[in-house]
C-alpha beads as a LAMMPS data file, in Angstrom:
LAMMPS data file: protein, C-alpha beads

59 atoms
58 bonds

1 atom types
1 bond types

-500.0 500.0 xlo xhi
-500.0 500.0 ylo yhi
-500.0 500.0 zlo zhi

Masses

1 110.0

Atoms # bond

1 1 1 39.123 281.656 -223.495
2 1 1 39.477 278.945 -226.109
3 1 1 42.196 279.111 -228.757
4 1 1 41.953 276.628 -231.625
5 1 1 45.142 276.124 -233.636
6 1 1 44.031 274.875 -237.057
7 1 1 46.585 273.132 -239.255
8 1 1 49.389 274.926 -237.479
9 1 1 53.080 274.353 -238.138
10 1 1 55.355 273.525 -235.218
11 1 1 56.918 276.995 -235.421
12 1 1 53.554 278.735 -235.301
13 1 1 52.359 276.471 -232.472
14 1 1 55.447 277.411 -230.454
15 1 1 54.737 281.096 -231.065
16 1 1 51.159 280.654 -229.838
17 1 1 52.447 278.807 -226.766
18 1 1 54.732 281.752 -225.932
19 1 1 51.864 284.234 -226.229
20 1 1 49.626 282.063 -224.030
21 1 1 52.413 281.680 -221.451
22 1 1 52.826 285.454 -221.255
23 1 1 49.092 286.054 -220.732
24 1 1 47.690 287.078 -217.392
25 1 1 47.289 284.138 -215.001
26 1 1 43.699 285.206 -214.340
27 1 1 42.796 284.212 -217.896
28 1 1 41.811 280.590 -218.148
29 1 1 42.994 279.686 -221.623
30 1 1 42.373 276.346 -223.286
31 1 1 44.411 275.578 -226.394
32 1 1 43.083 272.991 -228.833
33 1 1 44.929 271.618 -231.858
34 1 1 42.881 270.736 -234.919
35 1 1 44.447 269.197 -238.010
36 1 1 41.284 268.344 -239.942
37 1 1 38.268 270.090 -241.386
38 1 1 37.616 273.155 -243.442
39 1 1 37.563 276.847 -242.583
40 1 1 34.576 276.511 -240.260
41 1 1 35.977 273.581 -238.282
42 1 1 37.831 275.698 -235.685
43 1 1 34.655 277.641 -234.894
44 1 1 32.612 274.464 -234.582
45 1 1 35.190 272.831 -232.304
46 1 1 35.455 275.965 -230.175
47 1 1 31.694 276.227 -229.748
48 1 1 31.397 272.515 -228.937
49 1 1 34.086 272.806 -226.282
50 1 1 32.521 275.934 -224.801
51 1 1 29.161 274.175 -224.585
52 1 1 30.756 271.169 -222.862
53 1 1 30.059 268.771 -225.718
54 1 1 33.704 268.221 -226.707
55 1 1 36.016 266.336 -224.396
56 1 1 39.085 265.887 -226.582
57 1 1 40.390 267.272 -229.820
58 1 1 42.552 265.236 -232.203
59 1 1 46.130 266.378 -232.392

Bonds

1 1 1 2
2 1 2 3
3 1 3 4
4 1 4 5
5 1 5 6
6 1 6 7
7 1 7 8
8 1 8 9
9 1 9 10
10 1 10 11
11 1 11 12
12 1 12 13
13 1 13 14
14 1 14 15
15 1 15 16
16 1 16 17
17 1 17 18
18 1 18 19
19 1 19 20
20 1 20 21
21 1 21 22
22 1 22 23
23 1 23 24
24 1 24 25
25 1 25 26
26 1 26 27
27 1 27 28
28 1 28 29
29 1 29 30
30 1 30 31
31 1 31 32
32 1 32 33
33 1 33 34
34 1 34 35
35 1 35 36
36 1 36 37
37 1 37 38
38 1 38 39
39 1 39 40
40 1 40 41
41 1 41 42
42 1 42 43
43 1 43 44
44 1 44 45
45 1 45 46
46 1 46 47
47 1 47 48
48 1 48 49
49 1 49 50
50 1 50 51
51 1 51 52
52 1 52 53
53 1 53 54
54 1 54 55
55 1 55 56
56 1 56 57
57 1 57 58
58 1 58 59
Protein backbone atom coordinates (compact mmCIF):
# COMPACT_ATOMS: atom_id res chain seq x y z
CA UNK A 1 0.00 0.00 0.00
CA UNK A 2 1.27 3.47 -0.82
CA UNK A 3 0.11 6.50 1.16
CA UNK A 4 1.02 9.91 -0.25
CA UNK A 5 0.78 12.81 2.20
CA UNK A 6 0.29 15.93 0.08
CA UNK A 7 1.03 19.31 1.64
CA UNK A 8 0.41 17.90 5.08
CA UNK A 9 0.86 19.81 8.32
CA UNK A 10 3.06 18.33 11.03
CA UNK A 11 -0.02 17.55 13.14
CA UNK A 12 -1.74 15.72 10.30
CA UNK A 13 1.47 13.85 9.42
CA UNK A 14 1.73 12.66 13.02
CA UNK A 15 -1.87 11.46 12.90
CA UNK A 16 -1.16 9.51 9.72
CA UNK A 17 1.95 8.01 11.33
CA UNK A 18 -0.16 6.77 14.27
CA UNK A 19 -2.69 5.14 11.95
CA UNK A 20 0.08 3.47 9.94
CA UNK A 21 1.76 2.25 13.14
CA UNK A 22 -1.49 0.66 14.30
CA UNK A 23 -2.03 -1.17 10.99
CA UNK A 24 -1.54 -4.89 10.67
CA UNK A 25 2.13 -5.86 10.30
CA UNK A 26 1.24 -7.95 7.25
CA UNK A 27 0.47 -4.76 5.34
CA UNK A 28 3.52 -3.35 3.65
CA UNK A 29 2.85 0.37 3.76
CA UNK A 30 5.04 2.98 2.12
CA UNK A 31 4.47 6.59 3.16
CA UNK A 32 5.59 9.34 0.81
CA UNK A 33 5.58 13.07 1.57
CA UNK A 34 4.86 15.45 -1.29
CA UNK A 35 4.95 19.21 -0.85
CA UNK A 36 4.64 20.27 -4.49
CA UNK A 37 2.24 19.88 -7.37
CA UNK A 38 -1.46 20.20 -7.90
CA UNK A 39 -4.37 17.92 -7.04
CA UNK A 40 -3.22 15.16 -9.38
CA UNK A 41 0.37 15.09 -8.13
CA UNK A 42 -0.23 12.54 -5.33
CA UNK A 43 -1.82 10.10 -7.78
CA UNK A 44 1.02 10.52 -10.26
CA UNK A 45 3.66 10.01 -7.57
CA UNK A 46 1.84 6.97 -6.20
CA UNK A 47 1.55 5.36 -9.62
CA UNK A 48 5.21 6.10 -10.42
CA UNK A 49 6.31 4.51 -7.16
CA UNK A 50 4.09 1.48 -7.69
CA UNK A 51 5.53 1.00 -11.17
CA UNK A 52 9.09 1.23 -9.81
CA UNK A 53 9.90 4.46 -11.63
CA UNK A 54 10.19 6.64 -8.51
CA UNK A 55 13.05 6.12 -6.11
CA UNK A 56 12.67 9.11 -3.81
CA UNK A 57 10.07 11.73 -3.09
CA UNK A 58 10.96 15.27 -2.00
CA UNK A 59 10.09 16.04 1.58
